[in-house]
N, C-alpha and C positions, 0 to 999 in steps of 0.2 A: 504493500500500500504506500509506504514511504517513497519507494522508487517511482511509482506513478505520479505522486504529488510533485516530486523533484522534476520529473520530465515535463509535467504541465507548467511548472514554474519557469523552467528553462525556455519552453516554447513561448510563454508570455513575454519573457525578457527579449527573446529574439524578435518577436513581433513588434515590440516597443521600439527597439533600435532600428528595425527595418522601416517602420513608419516615420521615424525621425529623419532617416536618410532620404526617403522619398519626398517628404515635405521640404526638406532643405534643397533638394535638387529641383523641385517644382517652383520654389520661390525664384530660383535663378532662371528657370526656363521661361517664366512669364515676364521677365525683364530683359530689356535690350539696351545696349549702349548707344547713345545718340550723341553726335557731335553738333553742338550749337554753332551759332554764327561766329562766336569768338574763338572757336576751336577747342572749347572745353568739353570733356566727356561727362556724361551724366546718365543715370539709369532712368528708364521710363517704362511704365507698364504697357503691355501689348495693347490694351484698350485705348490708351492715350495715343499710341502710334497709328492705329488703324481706324480711328474714329472718322466718320464721314466728314467731308469738307463742308464748311458753312458757305452759303451763297448770300451775296448782298442783294438787296432789293433792286430789281430792274426798273429803272426810271426812264427807260428809253421811250415808252409810249405816254409819258406824262406830258400833257399839253394837247392843243387842238389838233385833231386829225379828221379830215373830211373825205368821205367816200361818196362817189357818184353811182347811183343805182339806175340801170337801164333795163327795160323789159321788151318783150316782143309778143304781140297778139296775132302774128301772121301765121305761125306754124310752118310746116314744111322743113326741107333740108337746109335752106339758107334763110333763116328768119331775119327780119329787119328790126333793129332796136331803136328805141327812142328814150330820152331821159324821163325818169319816173319820180325818183326821190333822192334825198341827200341825207346821209348818216353822218352825224358829228360825234366823234369819240373824244372824250375829255380825259378818261383814265381807263386803262385796261385792267389794272389791279382791282379797282373798285367797281368795274363794269358800269361806268358812268357814261351813258351814251343817249342820243336822241335822234329821231328820224323826222324829216320834214318832207311831205309830198309836194313837190314843186309843180306838178301838173295835175289839174283836177280830173276826177273821173267823170266820164261822159257817157251818154246813152250809146254812142257809137262803140265805145270800148266794151260796154256791157254786151252788145250784140256780137262783137268779135269773140269775146271770151266764151259766150254761150255757144257759139258755133264751134269753137275749138273743143268744148266739152262734149258736144254731140258727136263729133268725129273722133273723140277719144285721142286727141293730140296733146302735145306738151306745151306748157307755159314756160318760156325761157327767161332767165334772169342773169344779168352779168353786172359786175362791179369793178371799178378801178379807183385808185387813190389819187385824189386831186393834188396837183403840185409835184407828183413823183417824176423823176427823170425818165423812167421807163413807164409809159402808159400801158401796163400789162393788165389785161382783163382776167378776172376769175369768174367762172360761170357755174350755174346750177340750173335745175329744172324740176318741175313737178307736173303731175297730170292736171290738165286744165280743169277737168271736172271736179277735182278735189278743191281747188281754189274757188271755183264757182259755187259749189254747194256749201263751202265754208263762209260764203258771203264776204270774200276778200280778207278774211282773217288769216294771218300768217305769222310764222316764227322764223326770223332771219338770224342764223348763227354765223358770226363773222370770226374767222380765225386769223390771228395776227402772229407774226414771227419776225423779230428784228433781224435775224440772220438773212432773211430773204428781202429785207428792205421795207417791211411793214406788213401789207396785206398778203395773205397766203391762201385764203380759201373762203368760200361762202356756201351756205346750204340753206334750203327752204323746207319748211314743214307746215302742214295745215291741220286744224282740228279734225277735219273729216278725212279718214283714212281710206274708207271703202265708198266708192261712188255708187249711188243708188238711182241716179237719174232724176233727182228731185228738182223741182222748179224753185227758183228764188224770186221773191216778189220784186225786190229792188236792191240794186248795188249802189252804195253811196261813195265809199272811199276805202282804200286799203286800211285795215286795222292791224298794224304791224307791231310786233314785239321783237326788239333787237337784243341779241345776246352776244357779248364779245368774249372771246376765249383766247388765251395765250398759253403756249406750252410751258410746262414746269420743268426746269432743268433737273436732270437726274444726278445723284451723287457720283462723284468721280474719285478714284483712288488718289491718296496723297503720295504721289510718286517721289516728290522731292525728299520727304522724310524717309521714305523707304530706301532711296539711294544713299542718303546719309548714314542710315543704319548699316547698309552693306559695306560702305567704306570704313566705318568704325570697326566692324567685325574683321575686315581684312587687316586693318592697322593693328588691332589687338592680337590677331593670329601671328602677324609678322614679328611682333615684339615678344611673343610667347607668354603673355600675361594671362592669368586666370583669376578672376575676381570672385570666384565662388568661395563660400565659407569653408572652414576646415573640415566640418562634418560632411559637407557635400562632396568634397574632393576625395576624402579617404575613407568613406563609410564601408566600402567593400573590403578594406583591410582591417578596420576596427572590429567589425562584427565577428569575423572568424576568430580573432584573438580572444575576444570576450567569451565566445562560446567554448573555445578550447580550455580557457581558464576555469570556467564554470563546470565543464564536464570532468576535467581532471580533479577538481575539488570535490565533486560529487562522488567520483570513483574512490577517492581516498577515504571518505567518510563511510562508504559502503564496505570497504575492506576492513575497517576497524570494527 
């Protein structure tokens, strides 16, 4: 019985020292040497090294931005466009925008849209940025019957991207999704809701810090330095010696 108790005690002691060694080695493993701007070395935790980069607020679109909206009620493969509305964007971040319909809706336009709806053709829309060096249009379309049965209610989604010089896309949606051939009593004017969207930059790796870490590791390896603790360096030698001493001591007591 005493021999079993001694073996269990030795096993607990071995487990204790092994745990200390693993913890000591883990503390070192989760730290890296970083060289700062002054050339000094310091330890940093891995979470501090690989944390996502912070982005500053993009103020590129702060200020007045005017978009000219044109539409076509002709249909066909080569539609003819005419100016319809003006969208003024004051802030992309706060989605602060307004739309002004520069040309009134007339009975003639109602008949054209109704005819497009009967023939199940498309209502075309295109937009360009006023004052831009390149007057590039972005276009979209929807079924004419959807706009007609929605009584000219529409949602205009404007996509902005400063890397492309401002305007990058436009899309249109209507409350009516499925056309049922319903007649509309009277069309007055476009009831437009404008939504301005801008892409959110994704996190990028902190490559500069990572390169500094690699250079510091190369420098440390070249100098042959080891900043680990004494236990982390020599635990594989200490544990066998301690076990041998304990086993030899237990054997002498058993002989007596």
